N, CA, C and O atoms as CSV, one atom per row, in Angstrom:
chain,resi,resn,atom,element,x,y,z
A,1,UNK,N,N,68.960,79.620,114.283
A,1,UNK,CA,C,69.951,79.859,113.246
A,1,UNK,C,C,70.621,78.532,112.889
A,1,UNK,O,O,71.012,77.759,113.764
A,2,UNK,N,N,70.742,78.286,111.576
A,2,UNK,CA,C,71.373,77.065,111.086
A,2,UNK,C,C,72.325,77.426,109.960
A,2,UNK,O,O,72.273,78.532,109.423
A,3,UNK,N,N,73.190,76.496,109.605
A,3,UNK,CA,C,74.217,76.778,108.607
A,3,UNK,C,C,73.626,77.225,107.277
A,3,UNK,O,O,74.212,78.076,106.608
A,4,UNK,N,N,72.481,76.677,106.873
A,4,UNK,CA,C,71.943,76.990,105.548
A,4,UNK,C,C,71.294,78.375,105.472
A,4,UNK,O,O,71.025,78.864,104.375
A,5,UNK,N,N,71.039,79.009,106.609
A,5,UNK,CA,C,70.439,80.347,106.520
A,5,UNK,C,C,71.321,81.452,107.129
A,5,UNK,O,O,70.819,82.506,107.520
A,6,UNK,N,N,72.642,81.199,107.205
A,6,UNK,CA,C,73.575,82.241,107.660
A,6,UNK,C,C,73.769,83.288,106.568
A,6,UNK,O,O,73.906,82.936,105.396
A,7,UNK,N,N,73.783,84.559,106.931
A,7,UNK,CA,C,74.005,85.654,105.982
A,7,UNK,C,C,74.913,86.692,106.647
A,7,UNK,O,O,74.882,86.858,107.867
A,8,UNK,N,N,75.722,87.390,105.840
A,8,UNK,CA,C,76.521,88.466,106.430
A,8,UNK,C,C,75.617,89.619,106.864
A,8,UNK,O,O,74.472,89.725,106.426
A,9,UNK,N,N,76.150,90.479,107.730
A,9,UNK,CA,C,75.382,91.613,108.243
A,9,UNK,C,C,74.980,92.541,107.106
A,9,UNK,O,O,75.668,92.623,106.088
A,10,UNK,N,N,73.880,93.228,107.280
A,10,UNK,CA,C,73.349,94.144,106.266
A,10,UNK,C,C,74.371,95.254,105.977
A,10,UNK,O,O,74.827,95.944,106.889
A,11,UNK,N,N,74.721,95.414,104.689
A,11,UNK,CA,C,75.636,96.478,104.274
A,11,UNK,C,C,77.106,96.136,104.404
A,11,UNK,O,O,77.952,96.960,104.054
A,12,UNK,N,N,77.443,94.955,104.892
A,12,UNK,CA,C,78.865,94.630,105.075
A,12,UNK,C,C,79.498,94.091,103.802
A,12,UNK,O,O,80.720,94.139,103.660
A,13,UNK,N,N,78.697,93.579,102.871
A,13,UNK,CA,C,79.232,93.041,101.625
A,13,UNK,C,C,78.761,93.924,100.483
A,13,UNK,O,O,77.562,94.128,100.290
A,14,UNK,N,N,79.749,94.458,99.707
A,14,UNK,CA,C,79.407,95.313,98.582
A,14,UNK,C,C,79.788,94.611,97.298
A,14,UNK,O,O,80.736,93.827,97.266
A,15,UNK,N,N,79.041,94.896,96.231
A,15,UNK,CA,C,79.379,94.337,94.927
A,15,UNK,C,C,80.613,95.051,94.403
A,15,UNK,O,O,80.785,96.250,94.626
A,16,UNK,N,N,81.485,94.306,93.697
A,16,UNK,CA,C,82.686,94.914,93.129
A,16,UNK,C,C,82.300,95.773,91.939
A,16,UNK,O,O,81.329,95.480,91.240
A,17,UNK,N,N,83.063,96.835,91.710
A,17,UNK,CA,C,82.823,97.740,90.599
A,17,UNK,C,C,83.368,97.085,89.333
A,17,UNK,O,O,84.580,96.939,89.179
A,18,UNK,N,N,82.451,96.680,88.406
A,18,UNK,CA,C,82.896,96.042,87.165
A,18,UNK,C,C,83.072,97.122,86.113
A,18,UNK,O,O,82.108,97.603,85.519
A,19,UNK,N,N,84.348,97.497,85.896
A,19,UNK,CA,C,84.618,98.601,84.977
A,19,UNK,C,C,84.849,98.072,83.567
A,19,UNK,O,O,85.281,96.935,83.375
A,20,UNK,N,N,84.554,98.920,82.584
A,20,UNK,CA,C,84.767,98.563,81.181
A,20,UNK,C,C,83.806,97.504,80.677
A,20,UNK,O,O,84.177,96.711,79.812
A,21,UNK,N,N,82.558,97.461,81.200
A,21,UNK,CA,C,81.595,96.441,80.789
A,21,UNK,C,C,80.362,97.083,80.158
A,21,UNK,O,O,79.240,96.617,80.357
A,22,UNK,N,N,80.575,98.145,79.403
A,22,UNK,CA,C,79.474,98.745,78.662
A,22,UNK,C,C,78.919,99.992,79.345
A,22,UNK,O,O,79.086,100.197,80.547
A,23,UNK,N,N,78.244,100.828,78.523
A,23,UNK,CA,C,77.732,102.093,79.015
A,23,UNK,C,C,76.661,101.925,80.083
A,23,UNK,O,O,76.530,102.765,80.973
A,24,UNK,N,N,75.900,100.847,79.997
A,24,UNK,CA,C,74.816,100.634,80.952
A,24,UNK,C,C,75.295,100.449,82.379
A,24,UNK,O,O,74.542,100.672,83.327
A,25,UNK,N,N,76.526,100.048,82.530
A,25,UNK,CA,C,77.051,99.820,83.885
A,25,UNK,C,C,77.401,101.130,84.584
A,25,UNK,O,O,77.538,101.180,85.806
A,26,UNK,N,N,77.543,102.193,83.787
A,26,UNK,CA,C,77.968,103.465,84.361
A,26,UNK,C,C,79.477,103.586,84.444
A,26,UNK,O,O,80.001,104.651,84.772
A,27,UNK,N,N,80.177,102.499,84.149
A,27,UNK,CA,C,81.647,102.512,84.171
A,27,UNK,C,C,82.201,102.026,82.844
A,27,UNK,O,O,83.265,101.408,82.804
A,28,UNK,N,N,81.489,102.299,81.758
A,28,UNK,CA,C,81.960,101.883,80.431
A,28,UNK,C,C,82.805,102.978,79.822
A,28,UNK,O,O,83.316,103.839,80.538
A,29,UNK,N,N,82.958,102.957,78.514
A,29,UNK,CA,C,83.699,104.003,77.811
A,29,UNK,C,C,85.154,104.030,78.218
A,29,UNK,O,O,85.931,103.167,77.810
A,30,UNK,N,N,85.528,105.003,79.012
A,30,UNK,CA,C,86.936,105.124,79.422
A,30,UNK,C,C,87.253,104.261,80.642
A,30,UNK,O,O,88.398,104.234,81.093
A,31,UNK,N,N,86.278,103.570,81.170
A,31,UNK,CA,C,86.477,102.646,82.288
A,31,UNK,C,C,87.103,103.336,83.493
A,31,UNK,O,O,88.018,102.797,84.116
A,32,UNK,N,N,86.617,104.516,83.818
A,32,UNK,CA,C,87.018,105.321,84.979
A,32,UNK,C,C,88.461,105.814,84.934
A,32,UNK,O,O,89.002,106.266,85.943
A,33,UNK,N,N,89.097,105.722,83.723
A,33,UNK,CA,C,90.495,106.135,83.632
A,33,UNK,C,C,90.658,107.562,83.104
A,33,UNK,O,O,91.777,108.071,83.052
A,34,UNK,N,N,89.571,108.205,82.716
A,34,UNK,CA,C,89.675,109.552,82.172
A,34,UNK,C,C,90.055,109.515,80.704
A,34,UNK,O,O,90.243,108.438,80.138
A,35,UNK,N,N,90.172,110.691,80.076
A,35,UNK,CA,C,90.482,110.781,78.647
A,35,UNK,C,C,91.963,111.058,78.434
A,35,UNK,O,O,92.522,111.970,79.044
A,36,UNK,N,N,92.591,110.280,77.577
A,36,UNK,CA,C,93.986,110.455,77.158
A,36,UNK,C,C,94.982,110.420,78.336
A,36,UNK,O,O,94.593,110.328,79.500
A,37,UNK,N,N,96.236,110.494,77.998
A,37,UNK,CA,C,97.287,110.510,79.024
A,37,UNK,C,C,97.802,109.115,79.315
A,37,UNK,O,O,97.165,108.118,78.972
A,38,UNK,N,N,98.973,109.054,79.959
A,38,UNK,CA,C,99.649,107.779,80.194
A,38,UNK,C,C,98.805,106.821,81.023
A,38,UNK,O,O,98.768,105.623,80.743
A,39,UNK,N,N,98.131,107.340,82.038
A,39,UNK,CA,C,97.386,106.465,82.934
A,39,UNK,C,C,96.171,105.848,82.284
A,39,UNK,O,O,95.652,104.849,82.783
A,40,UNK,N,N,95.689,106.424,81.156
A,40,UNK,CA,C,94.475,105.911,80.538
A,40,UNK,C,C,94.751,104.690,79.675
A,40,UNK,O,O,93.835,103.931,79.362
A,41,UNK,N,N,96.009,104.495,79.290
A,41,UNK,CA,C,96.337,103.418,78.350
A,41,UNK,C,C,96.558,102.102,79.064
A,41,UNK,O,O,96.922,102.062,80.239
A,42,UNK,N,N,96.330,101.025,78.325
A,42,UNK,CA,C,96.572,99.703,78.881
A,42,UNK,C,C,98.070,99.496,79.059
A,42,UNK,O,O,98.873,100.053,78.311
A,43,UNK,N,N,98.436,98.708,80.035
A,43,UNK,CA,C,99.853,98.431,80.278
A,43,UNK,C,C,100.545,99.494,81.088
A,43,UNK,O,O,101.744,99.388,81.344
A,44,UNK,N,N,99.813,100.533,81.504
A,44,UNK,CA,C,100.439,101.595,82.288
A,44,UNK,C,C,100.821,101.075,83.658
A,44,UNK,O,O,100.030,100.406,84.323
A,45,UNK,N,N,102.028,101.384,84.072
A,45,UNK,CA,C,102.479,101.024,85.418
A,45,UNK,C,C,103.215,102.231,85.978
A,45,UNK,O,O,104.171,102.719,85.375
A,46,UNK,N,N,102.772,102.704,87.119
A,46,UNK,CA,C,103.357,103.903,87.703
A,46,UNK,C,C,104.800,103.638,88.114
A,46,UNK,O,O,105.082,102.664,88.813
A,47,UNK,N,N,105.708,104.502,87.683
A,47,UNK,CA,C,107.106,104.377,88.087
A,47,UNK,C,C,107.266,104.915,89.506
A,47,UNK,O,O,106.620,105.892,89.884
A,48,UNK,N,N,108.121,104.277,90.279
A,48,UNK,CA,C,108.357,104.709,91.656
A,48,UNK,C,C,108.955,106.109,91.644
A,48,UNK,O,O,109.941,106.360,90.951
A,49,UNK,N,N,108.363,107.016,92.404
A,49,UNK,CA,C,108.874,108.375,92.510
A,49,UNK,C,C,108.391,109.302,91.412
A,49,UNK,O,O,108.745,110.481,91.413
A,50,UNK,N,N,107.580,108.800,90.456
A,50,UNK,CA,C,107.100,109.660,89.369
A,50,UNK,C,C,106.051,110.622,89.903
A,50,UNK,O,O,105.119,110.226,90.604
A,51,UNK,N,N,106.220,111.896,89.559
A,51,UNK,CA,C,105.308,112.918,90.062
A,51,UNK,C,C,104.625,113.666,88.931
A,51,UNK,O,O,104.358,114.863,89.041
A,52,UNK,N,N,104.341,112.958,87.842
A,52,UNK,CA,C,103.556,113.547,86.762
A,52,UNK,C,C,104.266,114.656,86.024
A,52,UNK,O,O,103.614,115.600,85.579
A,53,UNK,N,N,105.572,114.584,85.875
A,53,UNK,CA,C,106.320,115.607,85.154
A,53,UNK,C,C,106.978,116.611,86.074
A,53,UNK,O,O,107.964,117.243,85.693
A,54,UNK,N,N,106.452,116.774,87.288
A,54,UNK,CA,C,107.117,117.629,88.267
A,54,UNK,C,C,108.432,116.965,88.656
A,54,UNK,O,O,108.538,115.739,88.681
A,55,UNK,N,N,109.430,117.786,88.959
A,55,UNK,CA,C,110.732,117.224,89.345
A,55,UNK,C,C,110.561,116.405,90.620
A,55,UNK,O,O,110.120,116.943,91.635
A,56,UNK,N,N,110.900,115.119,90.592
A,56,UNK,CA,C,110.670,114.258,91.762
A,56,UNK,C,C,111.474,114.707,92.982
A,56,UNK,O,O,112.528,115.329,92.854
A,57,UNK,N,N,110.954,114.381,94.160
A,57,UNK,CA,C,111.581,114.863,95.394
A,57,UNK,C,C,113.001,114.343,95.550
A,57,UNK,O,O,113.858,115.046,96.086
A,58,UNK,N,N,113.267,113.110,95.087
A,58,UNK,CA,C,114.635,112.586,95.250
A,58,UNK,C,C,115.633,113.312,94.347
A,58,UNK,O,O,116.842,113.204,94.554
A,59,UNK,N,N,115.139,114.050,93.346
A,59,UNK,CA,C,116.028,114.858,92.523
A,59,UNK,C,C,116.056,116.311,92.980
A,59,UNK,O,O,117.006,117.036,92.682
A,60,UNK,N,N,115.025,116.742,93.700
A,60,UNK,CA,C,115.010,118.124,94.218
A,60,UNK,C,C,115.918,118.278,95.431
A,60,UNK,O,O,116.503,119.340,95.646
A,61,UNK,N,N,116.032,117.217,96.220
A,61,UNK,CA,C,116.817,117.299,97.458
A,61,UNK,C,C,118.317,117.280,97.147
A,61,UNK,O,O,118.759,116.518,96.286
A,62,UNK,N,N,119.094,118.102,97.832
A,62,UNK,CA,C,120.539,118.092,97.579
A,62,UNK,C,C,121.207,116.847,98.166
A,62,UNK,O,O,120.786,116.321,99.197
A,63,UNK,N,N,122.246,116.396,97.489
A,63,UNK,CA,C,123.025,115.255,97.978
A,63,UNK,C,C,124.294,115.802,98.625
A,63,UNK,O,O,124.901,116.737,98.103
A,64,UNK,N,N,124.695,115.231,99.751
A,64,UNK,CA,C,125.897,115.705,100.426
A,64,UNK,C,C,126.781,114.514,100.779
A,64,UNK,O,O,126.299,113.506,101.296
A,65,UNK,N,N,128.061,114.632,100.500
A,65,UNK,CA,C,129.029,113.632,100.929
A,65,UNK,C,C,128.840,112.294,100.252
A,65,UNK,O,O,128.224,112.202,99.190
A,66,UNK,N,N,129.383,111.241,100.883
A,66,UNK,CA,C,129.248,109.901,100.352
A,66,UNK,C,C,129.309,108.914,101.500
A,66,UNK,O,O,129.743,109.259,102.599
A,67,UNK,N,N,128.880,107.693,101.252
A,67,UNK,CA,C,128.918,106.638,102.264
A,67,UNK,C,C,130.041,105.692,101.901
A,67,UNK,O,O,130.014,105.058,100.846
A,68,UNK,N,N,131.025,105.596,102.774
A,68,UNK,CA,C,132.180,104.751,102.520
A,68,UNK,C,C,131.793,103.288,102.730
A,68,UNK,O,O,131.455,102.884,103.843
A,69,UNK,N,N,131.844,102.495,101.652
A,69,UNK,CA,C,131.431,101.090,101.755
A,69,UNK,C,C,132.456,100.244,102.501
A,69,UNK,O,O,132.154,99.123,102.908
A,70,UNK,N,N,133.657,100.766,102.682
A,70,UNK,CA,C,134.703,100.010,103.379
A,70,UNK,C,C,134.790,100.343,104.865
A,70,UNK,O,O,135.661,99.826,105.564
A,71,UNK,N,N,133.894,101.204,105.355
A,71,UNK,CA,C,133.935,101.612,106.754
A,71,UNK,C,C,133.617,100.431,107.665
A,71,UNK,O,O,132.723,99.637,107.373
A,72,UNK,N,N,134.344,100.321,108.753
A,72,UNK,CA,C,134.086,99.289,109.761
A,72,UNK,C,C,133.525,99.987,110.995
A,72,UNK,O,O,134.194,100.830,111.592
A,73,UNK,N,N,132.305,99.641,111.375
A,73,UNK,CA,C,131.670,100.239,112.544
A,73,UNK,C,C,131.896,99.359,113.763
A,73,UNK,O,O,131.564,98.173,113.751
A,74,UNK,N,N,132.463,99.940,114.815
A,74,UNK,CA,C,132.706,99.218,116.054
A,74,UNK,C,C,131.748,99.706,117.137
A,74,UNK,O,O,131.328,100.863,117.130
A,75,UNK,N,N,131.406,98.813,118.070
A,75,UNK,CA,C,130.778,99.238,119.314
A,75,UNK,C,C,131.939,99.611,120.223
A,75,UNK,O,O,132.794,98.776,120.518
A,76,UNK,N,N,131.971,100.852,120.663
A,76,UNK,CA,C,133.125,101.383,121.374
A,76,UNK,C,C,132.886,101.345,122.880
A,76,UNK,O,O,131.821,101.733,123.360
A,77,UNK,N,N,133.883,100.877,123.613
A,77,UNK,CA,C,133.866,100.917,125.078
A,77,UNK,C,C,135.131,101.630,125.529
A,77,UNK,O,O,136.237,101.257,125.138
A,78,UNK,N,N,134.963,102.659,126.353
A,78,UNK,CA,C,136.105,103.369,126.915
A,78,UNK,C,C,136.534,102.700,128.226
A,78,UNK,O,O,135.733,102.040,128.888
A,79,UNK,N,N,137.787,102.878,128.585
A,79,UNK,CA,C,138.305,102.272,129.811
A,79,UNK,C,C,137.521,102.736,131.039
A,79,UNK,O,O,137.344,101.976,131.991
A,80,UNK,N,N,137.054,103.986,131.014
A,80,UNK,CA,C,136.292,104.522,132.138
A,80,UNK,C,C,134.977,103.791,132.383
A,80,UNK,O,O,134.492,103.761,133.514
A,81,UNK,N,N,134.391,103.199,131.337
A,81,UNK,CA,C,133.121,102.477,131.464
A,81,UNK,C,C,133.322,101.052,131.966
A,81,UNK,O,O,132.417,100.467,132.562
A,82,UNK,N,N,134.489,100.500,131.730
A,82,UNK,CA,C,134.692,99.057,131.906
A,82,UNK,C,C,134.535,98.597,133.351
A,82,UNK,O,O,133.916,97.561,133.592
A,83,UNK,N,N,135.079,99.341,134.327
A,83,UNK,CA,C,134.962,98.927,135.730
A,83,UNK,C,C,133.500,98.796,136.136
A,83,UNK,O,O,133.118,97.844,136.816
A,84,UNK,N,N,132.680,99.768,135.710
A,84,UNK,CA,C,131.250,99.732,136.019
A,84,UNK,C,C,130.584,98.511,135.392
A,84,UNK,O,O,129.807,97.822,136.053
A,85,UNK,N,N,130.886,98.237,134.109
A,85,UNK,CA,C,130.269,97.103,133.409
A,85,UNK,C,C,130.709,95.762,134.010
A,85,UNK,O,O,129.898,94.851,134.175
A,86,UNK,N,N,131.992,95.655,134.331
A,86,UNK,CA,C,132.526,94.413,134.911
A,86,UNK,C,C,131.858,94.128,136.245
A,86,UNK,O,O,131.517,92.984,136.545
A,87,UNK,N,N,131.672,95.172,137.047
A,87,UNK,CA,C,131.038,95.003,138.365
A,87,UNK,C,C,129.549,94.699,138.229
A,87,UNK,O,O,129.027,93.819,138.913
A,88,UNK,N,N,128.864,95.430,137.343
A,88,UNK,CA,C,127.410,95.285,137.212
A,88,UNK,C,C,127.019,93.909,136.661
A,88,UNK,O,O,126.076,93.291,137.156
A,89,UNK,N,N,127.740,93.425,135.636
A,89,UNK,CA,C,127.372,92.173,134.966
A,89,UNK,C,C,128.237,90.981,135.389
A,89,UNK,O,O,128.104,89.895,134.825
A,90,UNK,N,N,129.118,91.170,136.372
A,90,UNK,CA,C,130.015,90.101,136.851
A,90,UNK,C,C,130.777,89.447,135.699
A,90,UNK,O,O,130.803,88.223,135.569
A,91,UNK,N,N,131.392,90.281,134.872
A,91,UNK,CA,C,132.135,89.782,133.713
A,91,UNK,C,C,133.534,89.389,134.169
A,91,UNK,O,O,134.251,90.188,134.771
A,92,UNK,N,N,133.916,88.144,133.874
A,92,UNK,CA,C,135.267,87.684,134.203
A,92,UNK,C,C,136.182,87.768,132.992
A,92,UNK,O,O,137.399,87.888,133.132
A,93,UNK,N,N,135.592,87.705,131.799
A,93,UNK,CA,C,136.357,87.801,130.556
A,93,UNK,C,C,135.583,88.721,129.614
A,93,UNK,O,O,134.413,88.471,129.327
A,94,UNK,N,N,136.224,89.773,129.136
A,94,UNK,CA,C,135.552,90.776,128.309
A,94,UNK,C,C,135.612,90.322,126.852
A,94,UNK,O,O,136.573,90.623,126.144
A,95,UNK,N,N,134.565,89.584,126.397
A,95,UNK,CA,C,134.499,89.074,125.027
A,95,UNK,C,C,133.168,89.494,124.392
A,95,UNK,O,O,132.221,89.824,125.105
A,96,UNK,N,N,133.094,89.484,123.062
A,96,UNK,CA,C,131.824,89.795,122.398
A,96,UNK,C,C,130.686,88.863,122.824
A,96,UNK,O,O,129.539,89.298,122.918
A,97,UNK,N,N,130.989,87.587,123.083
A,97,UNK,CA,C,129.950,86.646,123.515
A,97,UNK,C,C,129.364,87.057,124.869
A,97,UNK,O,O,128.146,87.056,125.046
A,98,UNK,N,N,130.237,87.410,125.829
A,98,UNK,CA,C,129.752,87.843,127.143
A,98,UNK,C,C,128.937,89.131,127.046
A,98,UNK,O,O,127.925,89.287,127.730
A,99,UNK,N,N,129.384,90.051,126.191
A,99,UNK,CA,C,128.659,91.317,126.023
A,99,UNK,C,C,127.295,91.075,125.384
A,99,UNK,O,O,126.310,91.719,125.744
A,100,UNK,N,N,127.243,90.136,124.426
A,100,UNK,CA,C,125.968,89.811,123.772
A,100,UNK,C,C,125.002,89.161,124.762
A,100,UNK,O,O,123.815,89.486,124.776
A,101,UNK,N,N,125.501,88.251,125.583
A,101,UNK,CA,C,124.657,87.575,126.575
A,101,UNK,C,C,124.053,88.587,127.549
A,101,UNK,O,O,122.908,88.435,127.975
A,102,UNK,N,N,124.817,89.611,127.897
A,102,UNK,CA,C,124.335,90.636,128.832
A,102,UNK,C,C,123.563,91.764,128.147
A,102,UNK,O,O,123.157,92.724,128.801
A,103,UNK,N,N,123.358,91.650,126.832
A,103,UNK,CA,C,122.540,92.616,126.109
A,103,UNK,C,C,123.224,93.944,125.831
A,103,UNK,O,O,122.547,94.948,125.606
A,104,UNK,N,N,124.544,93.971,125.841
A,104,UNK,CA,C,125.271,95.216,125.614
A,104,UNK,C,C,125.566,95.460,124.138
A,104,UNK,O,O,125.744,96.606,123.726
A,105,UNK,N,N,125.619,94.392,123.335
A,105,UNK,CA,C,125.851,94.524,121.893
A,105,UNK,C,C,124.949,93.544,121.156
A,105,UNK,O,O,124.332,92.671,121.766
A,106,UNK,N,N,124.878,93.699,119.836
A,106,UNK,CA,C,124.167,92.743,118.994
A,106,UNK,C,C,125.107,91.630,118.580
A,106,UNK,O,O,126.320,91.736,118.759
A,107,UNK,N,N,124.556,90.570,118.032
A,107,UNK,CA,C,125.338,89.381,117.681
A,107,UNK,C,C,126.476,89.703,116.705
A,107,UNK,O,O,127.573,89.163,116.848
A,108,UNK,N,N,126.238,90.562,115.727
A,108,UNK,CA,C,127.236,90.804,114.677
A,108,UNK,C,C,128.142,92.001,114.949
A,108,UNK,O,O,129.000,92.312,114.123
A,109,UNK,N,N,127.976,92.679,116.083
A,109,UNK,CA,C,128.769,93.880,116.362
A,109,UNK,C,C,130.234,93.559,116.603
A,109,UNK,O,O,130.570,92.521,117.172
A,110,UNK,N,N,131.097,94.460,116.164
A,110,UNK,CA,C,132.530,94.376,116.451
A,110,UNK,C,C,132.824,95.294,117.636
A,110,UNK,O,O,132.233,96.367,117.758
A,111,UNK,N,N,133.736,94.869,118.504
A,111,UNK,CA,C,133.999,95.595,119.749
A,111,UNK,C,C,135.389,96.222,119.693
A,111,UNK,O,O,136.362,95.584,119.290
A,112,UNK,N,N,135.458,97.495,120.109
A,112,UNK,CA,C,136.741,98.187,120.175
A,112,UNK,C,C,136.870,98.856,121.539
A,112,UNK,O,O,135.912,99.427,122.060
A,113,UNK,N,N,138.067,98.775,122.106
A,113,UNK,CA,C,138.354,99.394,123.402
A,113,UNK,C,C,139.172,100.654,123.146
A,113,UNK,O,O,140.187,100.620,122.450
A,114,UNK,N,N,138.712,101.777,123.723
A,114,UNK,CA,C,139.435,103.042,123.608
A,114,UNK,C,C,139.990,103.452,124.974
A,114,UNK,O,O,139.508,103.001,126.013
A,115,UNK,N,N,141.001,104.306,124.955
A,115,UNK,CA,C,141.764,104.587,126.166
A,115,UNK,C,C,141.297,105.741,127.026
A,115,UNK,O,O,142.089,106.239,127.826
A,116,UNK,N,N,140.065,106.196,126.911
A,116,UNK,CA,C,139.588,107.329,127.712
A,116,UNK,C,C,139.176,106.829,129.100
A,116,UNK,O,O,138.285,105.987,129.207
A,117,UNK,N,N,139.800,107.327,130.144
A,117,UNK,CA,C,139.476,106.913,131.510
A,117,UNK,C,C,140.550,105.998,132.078
A,117,UNK,O,O,141.611,105.812,131.482
A,118,UNK,N,N,140.252,105.430,133.245
A,118,UNK,CA,C,141.216,104.544,133.919
A,118,UNK,C,C,140.596,103.174,134.148
A,118,UNK,O,O,139.387,103.046,134.337
A,119,UNK,N,N,141.446,102.152,134.127
A,119,UNK,CA,C,141.006,100.779,134.362
A,119,UNK,C,C,141.672,100.279,135.637
A,119,UNK,O,O,142.894,100.340,135.770
A,120,UNK,N,N,140.871,99.787,136.570
A,120,UNK,CA,C,141.411,99.272,137.827
A,120,UNK,C,C,141.388,97.744,137.879
A,120,UNK,O,O,142.220,97.137,138.552
A,121,UNK,N,N,140.441,97.119,137.173
A,121,UNK,CA,C,140.261,95.665,137.236
A,121,UNK,C,C,141.309,94.947,136.395
A,121,UNK,O,O,141.712,95.417,135.332
A,122,UNK,N,N,141.738,93.792,136.906
A,122,UNK,CA,C,142.653,92.918,136.165
A,122,UNK,C,C,141.777,91.898,135.447
A,122,UNK,O,O,141.169,91.039,136.085
A,123,UNK,N,N,141.715,91.992,134.130
A,123,UNK,CA,C,140.759,91.180,133.374
A,123,UNK,C,C,141.321,90.843,131.992
A,123,UNK,O,O,142.177,91.552,131.461
A,124,UNK,N,N,140.825,89.757,131.429
A,124,UNK,CA,C,141.238,89.324,130.093
A,124,UNK,C,C,140.287,89.906,129.050
A,124,UNK,O,O,139.067,89.836,129.197
A,125,UNK,N,N,140.858,90.476,128.004
A,125,UNK,CA,C,140.070,91.060,126.911
A,125,UNK,C,C,140.292,90.264,125.643
A,125,UNK,O,O,141.431,89.984,125.271
A,126,UNK,N,N,139.200,89.896,124.974
A,126,UNK,CA,C,139.258,89.311,123.629
A,126,UNK,C,C,138.310,90.140,122.779
A,126,UNK,O,O,137.104,89.896,122.754
A,127,UNK,N,N,138.878,91.134,122.074
A,127,UNK,CA,C,138.061,92.083,121.319
A,127,UNK,C,C,138.578,92.184,119.885
A,127,UNK,O,O,139.627,91.634,119.549
A,128,UNK,N,N,137.824,92.898,119.046
A,128,UNK,CA,C,138.186,93.020,117.636
A,128,UNK,C,C,139.244,94.091,117.394
A,128,UNK,O,O,140.019,93.989,116.443
A,129,UNK,N,N,139.285,95.127,118.252
A,129,UNK,CA,C,140.276,96.180,118.078
A,129,UNK,C,C,140.455,96.933,119.386
A,129,UNK,O,O,139.578,96.932,120.250
A,130,UNK,N,N,141.623,97.582,119.514
A,130,UNK,CA,C,141.896,98.401,120.699
A,130,UNK,C,C,142.914,99.462,120.311
A,130,UNK,O,O,143.785,99.233,119.472
A,131,UNK,N,N,142.788,100.632,120.942
A,131,UNK,CA,C,143.749,101.697,120.665
A,131,UNK,C,C,145.043,101.412,121.430
A,131,UNK,O,O,145.067,100.597,122.353
A,132,UNK,N,N,146.122,102.101,121.028
A,132,UNK,CA,C,147.421,101.908,121.680
A,132,UNK,C,C,147.360,102.294,123.159
A,132,UNK,O,O,147.907,101.593,124.010
A,133,UNK,N,N,146.697,103.402,123.456
A,133,UNK,CA,C,146.577,103.870,124.841
A,133,UNK,C,C,145.824,102.837,125.688
A,133,UNK,O,O,146.179,102.595,126.841
A,134,UNK,N,N,144.772,102.225,125.100
A,134,UNK,CA,C,143.998,101.214,125.818
A,134,UNK,C,C,144.858,99.974,126.084
A,134,UNK,O,O,144.803,99.399,127.171
A,135,UNK,N,N,145.652,99.566,125.091
A,135,UNK,CA,C,146.535,98.400,125.259
A,135,UNK,C,C,147.493,98.616,126.436
A,135,UNK,O,O,147.675,97.736,127.276
A,136,UNK,N,N,148.092,99.790,126.475
A,136,UNK,CA,C,149.048,100.095,127.544
A,136,UNK,C,C,148.362,100.103,128.903
A,136,UNK,O,O,148.912,99.593,129.879
A,137,UNK,N,N,147.174,100.674,128.974
A,137,UNK,CA,C,146.452,100.761,130.247
A,137,UNK,C,C,146.028,99.379,130.740
A,137,UNK,O,O,146.085,99.109,131.940
A,138,UNK,N,N,145.607,98.509,129.839
A,138,UNK,CA,C,145.183,97.146,130.219
A,138,UNK,C,C,146.371,96.366,130.765
A,138,UNK,O,O,146.260,95.695,131.791
A,139,UNK,N,N,147.516,96.454,130.073
A,139,UNK,CA,C,148.713,95.742,130.522
A,139,UNK,C,C,149.241,96.325,131.836
A,139,UNK,O,O,149.759,95.591,132.677
A,140,UNK,N,N,149.111,97.638,132.010
A,140,UNK,CA,C,149.556,98.278,133.259
A,140,UNK,C,C,148.680,97.837,134.428
A,140,UNK,O,O,149.162,97.764,135.558
A,141,UNK,N,N,147.400,97.540,134.178
A,141,UNK,CA,C,146.500,97.093,135.241
A,141,UNK,C,C,146.655,95.599,135.538
A,141,UNK,O,O,146.042,95.076,136.469
A,142,UNK,N,N,147.487,94.914,134.732
A,142,UNK,CA,C,147.718,93.488,134.958
A,142,UNK,C,C,146.842,92.571,134.134
A,142,UNK,O,O,146.852,91.357,134.340
A,143,UNK,N,N,146.083,93.129,133.201
A,143,UNK,CA,C,145.218,92.324,132.358
A,143,UNK,C,C,145.913,91.908,131.072
A,143,UNK,O,O,147.045,92.309,130.802
A,144,UNK,N,N,145.205,91.084,130.270
A,144,UNK,CA,C,145.759,90.671,128.981
A,144,UNK,C,C,144.783,91.076,127.883
A,144,UNK,O,O,143.575,91.160,128.101
A,145,UNK,N,N,145.336,91.325,126.698
A,145,UNK,CA,C,144.529,91.743,125.564
A,145,UNK,C,C,144.831,90.849,124.380
A,145,UNK,O,O,145.989,90.661,124.005
A,146,UNK,N,N,143.773,90.296,123.793
A,146,UNK,CA,C,143.916,89.461,122.609
A,146,UNK,C,C,142.991,90.026,121.537
A,146,UNK,O,O,141.793,90.198,121.760
A,147,UNK,N,N,143.571,90.313,120.357
A,147,UNK,CA,C,142.779,90.817,119.240
A,147,UNK,C,C,142.271,89.620,118.437
A,147,UNK,O,O,143.055,88.788,117.982
A,148,UNK,N,N,140.944,89.544,118.268
A,148,UNK,CA,C,140.369,88.395,117.541
A,148,UNK,C,C,139.899,88.813,116.156
A,148,UNK,O,O,139.389,87.986,115.401
């Protein structure tokens, strides 16, 4: 075998269908587009979601409620979870950077502390938000809270 006599495997290469090149080709006349209708004409481009006159699915489905564009989504941590997380990951300062390094949140997540449960550890918090109950519990445990 040499470079000048290399060939693809038998049946692996097919000739392209040349449409609209005369009746002798078998694909002349309407050029495989059928007779009449929007799809048969030149310049036709299918619209997204078009179902040939049938009511499209995005219009058949009911819409409910709305999405508030001003909503702020926080990653929530309750006081009851914090002792376990501090012990497991050896966290000395509860900040978004430390949580991201330990794989608990994503880079852009905002962190909020809620007051469900009890906190025993004395630790510094630098978070985006905290509830009033959580603030009181952190200060009662001897920790500090800074809203960033």
